[in-house]
N, C-alpha and C positions, 0 to 999 in steps of 0.2 A: 379372505373373508367371504362369508356367504353371499354378501351383496355383489360380489364379483361374478356369481353364477346365476343371478336373478335376472330375468329378462321381462320387460313390461310390455303388455299387449299394445298399448297406444303409443309406444315410444320406440318402435322398431323400424329403422329405415336401412337395415342391412340388405344389400343386394348381392347376389352371386356374381362373380366376375365375368361370367359369360352372358349376362343379361343386358348388355349395352344395346342402345338403340341402333348403333352402326354395325353392319355385318350380320351374319347368321348367328342365331342363338347357340350357346353352348349345349352340346348333346349330353344329357344326364339320363341314365337308365340303360335298359337293354337294347332299345331300338331308337331310331331317329325320331325326332318330334314330328308331329302330324301338321302343325302350322305354327309359324313364329311371327305372324303379323301383329303389329301394334294395335291396341284397342281403338275402335272408331268412336266418334262422339256419342252415338247411341249406346254403345257398350259402356262408356264411362258414365252416362246418365243412369243406365240400368244398375250399375254398381253403387252409384250415390243413393239411388232409391232403395237399394238393398240395405245399405248402411243405415238409412233413416228408419227402415222397418225394424231392424235389429234393436234399435234404441228402445222400442216399445216393450221389449222382453226383459229389460233390466238385467242384462247379462254382465255388465262390467262393474267392477268394484270402484269405490271412490278412492281418492288419493290417500285418505286416512286409513281405509281398509287395506290398501296395498302396503302402506308403510307398516301396519300391524303385522302382516305376513312376513315382511323383511325382518322385523324385530323378533318374531317368534323363531324364525330360522336361525338368526344370529345367536339367540339364547341356546337353542339346541346344539348348534355347532360349538359354542363355548363349552357346554356341559360335556359333549362327546370328547373334545380334545383334552379337557381337564381329566376326564375319567381314564382316557388312554395313558396319559402321563402318570396317573396314580397307579395304574396296573403295571407300568414299567418299574415303578419303585417297589411295588409288592412283589414283583418277580425278579427282583435283584439285578436289574440291568445296570450297566456301568453308569456312574453319575454323569460322565461326559455325553452319554446318549439320551438320558432321561428327558432333557428339555428339547430334544430334537426329533423325538419319535413321531410327533405330528398326529395325523389322522385328518379326515375330511368328510364333511356332509355334503353329498351331491343331491340335486334334485332331478327328477325325470318325469315322464308322463305329461299330462296336460299343462302343468305348471311350467315345466322346462320348455315345452313347445310354445308357450306364450298364448295358450288358448283356454286357460282356466276361466271359470265364471265366478260370479259372486257366491261366496259360501262353499266353494268346492274344496275338496281335500287336497293335500299335498303329498306326493309320493317322494320319499327320500331314501337315500342309500348312505349308510355309515361305512366308510372304508378305513380299515385299521391295519397297522403293521403286524408282522407275524407273531409278536409276543402276546397278542390278544386272541383268545380262543372263542369259538361260537358259544360255548357254555358260559363264558364270561359275559357275553352280550345278553344272553337270556336269563342270567342271574344277577350279577352285580349291577349291570347297566339298567336292567329292569327295575331293580330296587332304587337306584338313583332317580329314575324317572318318577317312581311312586312317591318319593319324598318331596317332589316339587309341588308347590301350591297351585301351579297352572294345570296340573295333570288331572284328567278325569277319564273314566271309562277305560282304564289301562288293562290290556290283555295281550298275552303272548301266545302265538300260534306256531309252535315249533315243528309240528308234523305236517304243515302245509307243503304243497309242491315247491313254493318259494317261502320259506319261513319268514315270519314278520312279527313285529310288535305294533300293535294298533292302539291309538289313544286320541283323546282330545287334549290339545296343549294350547293354552291361551285361547280357548274357544274355537280352535281350528282342528279339524279332523286330520290326523297324520297317520301314514304308514311308514314304518322305519325298517328297511332291510339291512342286512349285514353282510360284508365281504371282508375276508382276511387275506391280504396279499402276502406273497412270499418275500417281503422286503423289510429291512430294518426300520425304514422311515417312510411315511406317507406325507408328502408336502402339498401345499396348495397348487403346485405345478405338476403334480402326478397326473399323467395322461393315461386314461383308461381306453383310449381308442386303439392303442397298440395291442395286437393279439398276444404278444409275449406275456402280458400280465395274467393271462389265463392259464399259463403253464403250470401243471402240477397242483392246481387248485381243487378244492372239494366241489362237487357238482352243485351244491347249494349256493356256493360263492359265485360260481360261474353264472347261475340263473339270476342271482341278485345283481351282478355286475351288468348283465345284458339289458336290464331296464334302462340304465343310463346310456350304455353303448348304442342301443337301438335308437333311442330318442335323438342322440347327437348325430347319428348317421342320417336319420330322416331329414333333419335340418340341413345337413351338408348336401343332400341330394336333390333339394328343391331349388329351382332357379330364382325364385322371388319369394322370400319369406313372408313378406307382408301379404301378398296375394294368397299364399298358402294358408296363412293364419285366418284371414277373413273367410275364405272358402270353407275351412274346417269348422269354424264357428257355426256357419250355416248348416253344414251337413250334420254336425253333432246335435244341434237344436232340432232339426228335422227328424233325425233318428229317435231322439228321446220323445218327441211329440207323436211319433208313429208307433211307439212302444216296441222298438226293435234295437234298443241300446242296452246290452248286457252280455258280456262274455261268459259269465258263469251260468247263465240260463240258456246259452246256446245261440245267441245272436252275436253281434260284433261289439267288442269293447273299444275304448278310446284309441288304442294303438293301431288296431285294425282299420278303423275309419280313417285314421291319419295316413296310413300307408296308401289306402285307396285314393285319397285326395292328393297325396304326393305324386302318385303315378300319373294322374291327370295333369298335374302341374308340369311334369316332365314332358308330357305329349303336346302341351300348349304353353310353352315357356313364357310368352309375353302377353298372354290373355288376361283380361281384367277378371276380378273375382266373380262378377255375375255371369260372365261367359264360362268360367271354369265350373261354376255350379251347373249350368246347362250341359256342358260336356261330361261332367261327372255322371249324370243320369243317362246321358246318351251312351257312354262307354259301357257302364256297368249294368244297364238293363238289357244290353246285348251280349254281355260277356259269356263265353262258353265255358262255364264251370264243368269240371274241376281243373281247367287250365289255370295254373298258378299266376298270381300277381306278384312280381318281383321288381324291386327298385334298382337292383344291380346284379351283376354276375356273382355267383357264390364265391367265397374266398377259396383261394388255392391251398390254404392252410400251410404256409411256408415254414412254420415252426413245428410241424408234425405233431400237433396237439391232439391227443386221443379223446375226442368228444363227439357224441352222436349229433348228426345234422339231418335235416329233412332231405330225404332222397328216395322218391317213390321207385326208382330203378333197383334199389337194393334193399329197402325196407318195406316189407309187405304191408304193415299197418299204415304207412304213409300213402299207400295207394287207395286207402279207403276214405281219405279225407275228402269232403264234398266241396269245400270252398277255400282252398289253400291260399293264404296271404302270408308271404314268407318274409321274415324279418331280415333286414339288410346287414346285420352284424354277425360275425362268426361267434358261436356255432348257429347257423341259420335254422330257424324253427318256424312251424306253422302257427301263427298267432290265433287262428280261427279253428282250431282242432275240435272245439265243442260243437260246431254247427251240425245240426241234424237234418233229416229230410224235411221235417216240418218247418224248421226255422229258415232253411234255405228257400223253401217255397214262399214263405211269408215275406222274406226280404226281397226276393225277385219280384213279387207282386207290388211291393211298396216301391221299388225302384222304377217299375214300369209306370206306375201311377204318378210318381214324382216327375218323370220325364214329361208326361202329358200335361201336368199342372204347370211346369216351367214354361212349356210352349204357350200355354194360355196366358200366363203372366207376361211373357215377352210381347205377345201380340197386344195385350191390353195396355201395357206401359208405353209401347212405342206409338200407339194410336192417340196418345194424349196430345193436347195442344201445348205450345210453349208455355202458356200461362198456367196450365194445370201442372206441368212439370215443375215449374218454379214453386208452386204451392206445396207439392209433395216434398221437395227438398228443404223447404222451410219448416216442414212439420206442422203446418197450421192451415187455416182456412177450410177445414172440413174435408180436405182431399188427402187420402191416405195411399200408401204404397200398396200395389197389388201383390207384392211379395208375401204379404201376410197369409195369402191362400196356401202357400207351401207349408206353413206352420200350424194349420188347423189341426187340433188334437184328434187322434184316432179314437173313435167311439167303440172301444173294445166290447162293452157290455150290451150294446145294441146290435152289433154285427153277428154275434153268435147266440145260440139257443141253449147249449148245454155246457155246464161248468163243473169243475171240481175245485173245492176250496180246501186248502191245506192250512191247518191251524197249529202254530207252534205255541207251546205253553210252558212257562217256567215259574218257579217259586220265588225267584229274585231277579233283580235287574242285571246283575253281573252274570248270572247263569244264562239269562235270556239272550244277551248279546252273543255269547258263544254258540248256544243251541240254535238260535235263529240263523246264524251264519252257516252252521253245518248243514241244517235242513235246506237252505237255499242252494248250497253247493251240490246237493244231491237231486234237486228237482229235474235237472236235465236227464238224469238216469231214469226217472219216472216217465218223462216224455219219450225217451227211446224205447221203453217197455211198451207204452201205449201204441207207438207206431207199428209195432210188430203184430198188433191185433188186427185181424181182417176187417172188423167192423169200425175201425178208427181210421179216417183218412187224413186228419190233421190235428195236431195238438199245439196250441198257442199259449205260452205262458205270459201273463201280464207282468212286466219286469219291475213293478212297484208293489211293495207290500203295504198293508194297512195296519197301523198300530192301534191297539185297543187295550184299555186297562179296566177290566171288570173288578168287582170286589175280590179281595184275597181268598185264596183257597184255605180250607181248614188246616191248621197247623203251619201255615206259611209264615215265616219270620219276617219277610219284607213284602213289598208290593209285587203283585202278580204281573207278569208280562204276557201278552197274547198278541201274535202277529199272524194274520191271515194272508196267504199267498193264493192267487187265483189262476187256475189253468182252464183254458177253453178246450173243449173236445168236440170235433166235428165227426158225427157218426155216419158211417156208410149204411145205406138201407140194406136190410138183411132179406 
């Protein structure tokens, strides 16, 4: 059942075996930990104050909203398994096998990590046995989804780097990837962590599988999942408020931020989340890029699977990556290959400012009297957590003087979804082109678009869609 792969944010008390209070912490990662001290009373208070601050941002969904997600995933899982069974009948598989072919819907990304927020999308992976082809997924399964009353904004992107079906299902935005394994049956016990499942697979299937494989490896490699999750919530919120959260636009996406947080958790395995936030900014505002961030040693590839891996010693293009953050599952890849000179500069600046802000917050919080601390933790009395300073929004439009506005325009809503996505995926190429001009020192793309619906164009058969994207350009004096 899908409910067996669902993990809830506020109901996770799973601790890694090496995180006992007795004896040294278990070493996870490429190096020894830097400190394994248990949290002090002040650090515990700082964490409680941080939790109280996060409540004000309405990040967490209600029990009812969570249950709706579970129900939506269960419905999709049922549809997928029933479709796979019907494909077995259609392709004349033996009757003895038809009811056992299985199939499974996995989750990955922020939902699987347990750090999704209210209204967030769900990344899913449909794993099918060998009788189901990729064309079946993008044709008959697509049509099956299109027939469901819960489906809206359905579109297939077959030529993407990782092919995907996107849709709103039951009001929840979903991405569905597809992987076909070389097995007769895929059961609920099928283990994707074993590298042997990748043998002889199409590269698109390998890329799809790695979403789930990487997510599960991240969870396996952190010493305290609760501390990791709360810290990641903080860093993701900070990155979004600072306008530096977007893989497609050359910043870092969710998996990259997750790996950076996971590495800090490895270095400070017993630290409280507030301390981990401080250490996150300490470590990465001083990090010597392009030194790669890695959570474990690369796989030795025991099954001799011929797949490309990130290796700057043998692959020339890998040496050009500016901010390598390497996925912990084979085949290892750089999750931040889109980072440009401009976005690296912007993120470095933000990390440095973040470190200074956290130091100020720490000083202010610890200078409170016991009475003030109690008021903060009770969330009342007019006393608020200083942690809110970390999440002050970045004022993009007052920081810069010169802007380029890109406007996407379409004659219909369905066309606009695809056209807008295509334009957004190409903006980083514009940024890279601008960076090559001697009179441009920095190009900062604002990662949020602005939806606008003016009157329809002449001869347009449906509503017009217009979406402006904004890019800041800092000119060098000539």
